[in-house]
C-alpha positions in Angstrom: 8.7 -19.6 -34.9 5.9 -17.4 -33.4 2.2 -18.0 -33.7 -0.4 -15.2 -33.4 -4.1 -15.0 -33.7 -6.6 -12.2 -34.0 -10.4 -12.3 -34.2 -11.5 -9.9 -36.8 -15.2 -8.9 -37.3 -15.7 -11.7 -39.9 -13.1 -14.3 -39.1 -10.1 -15.6 -37.2 -6.7 -14.7 -38.6 -3.8 -17.1 -37.8 -0.2 -16.3 -38.4 3.0 -18.4 -38.2 6.0 -16.2 -38.4 9.8 -16.4 -38.2 12.0 -13.4 -37.9 15.7 -12.9 -38.7 17.7 -9.8 -37.7 14.5 -7.8 -37.0 12.9 -8.7 -40.3 10.2 -11.2 -41.3 12.0 -14.2 -42.7 9.0 -16.5 -43.1 5.2 -16.0 -42.7 2.1 -18.1 -43.3 -1.3 -16.5 -42.9 -4.5 -18.7 -42.6 -7.8 -18.6 -40.9 -11.6 -18.7 -41.4 -12.0 -15.5 -43.3 -12.7 -15.0 -47.0 -10.2 -13.5 -49.5 -10.9 -12.7 -53.1 -9.1 -13.7 -55.2 -7.9 -16.5 -52.9 -4.3 -16.6 -54.3 -3.7 -13.0 -53.3 -3.1 -14.2 -49.7 0.1 -15.9 -50.8 1.1 -12.7 -52.6 0.6 -10.8 -49.4 2.8 -13.3 -47.6 5.6 -12.8 -50.1 5.2 -9.1 -50.0 5.8 -9.1 -46.3 9.1 -11.0 -46.4 12.0 -8.8 -45.3 9.7 -6.2 -43.7 11.0 -4.7 -40.5 9.1 -6.2 -37.5 7.6 -2.9 -36.5 3.8 -2.4 -36.3 3.8 0.7 -38.5 6.0 -0.8 -41.1 3.9 -3.9 -41.4 0.6 -1.9 -41.4 1.9 0.4 -44.2 3.0 -2.6 -46.3 -0.4 -4.4 -45.8 -2.3 -1.2 -46.7 -0.2 -0.6 -49.7 -0.8 -4.2 -50.9 -4.6 -3.8 -50.5 -4.4 -0.6 -52.6 -2.3 -2.1 -55.4 -4.1 -5.4 -55.7 -7.7 -4.5 -54.8 -7.7 -7.3 -52.3 -11.2 -8.1 -50.9 -11.6 -9.4 -47.4 -15.2 -8.8 -46.1 -15.0 -8.0 -42.4 -11.2 -8.1 -42.3 -9.0 -5.0 -42.5 -5.3 -4.4 -42.9 -5.2 -3.5 -39.2 -6.6 -7.0 -38.4 -3.8 -8.7 -40.3 -1.2 -6.4 -38.7 -2.5 -7.2 -35.2 -2.2 -11.0 -35.8 1.3 -10.6 -37.3 2.5 -8.4 -34.3 1.1 -11.0 -31.9 3.1 -13.7 -33.7 6.2 -11.5 -33.6 5.8 -11.0 -29.9 6.0 -14.8 -29.5 9.2 -15.0 -31.6 11.0 -12.3 -29.5 9.8 -13.4 -26.1 
């Protein structure tokens, strides 16, 4: 299991991640940032399962999720989530 963190403009993002055959098998996102509605964060986690562990694939999936759900994270962007996830993946593969 890998663990990644990233300090966004308005909060720290923490990610626990496990990969399997170059795809995300399990992921848990937490931190001290605001999400509205709150339960959308769990939906984002589910949406990322089985995503290839490549920065562009992850970013595309997170951006698409933001567009489809109107997720609100003041001071936190899809790129911030992606950076935390990639840092966690680097710990899984190293």
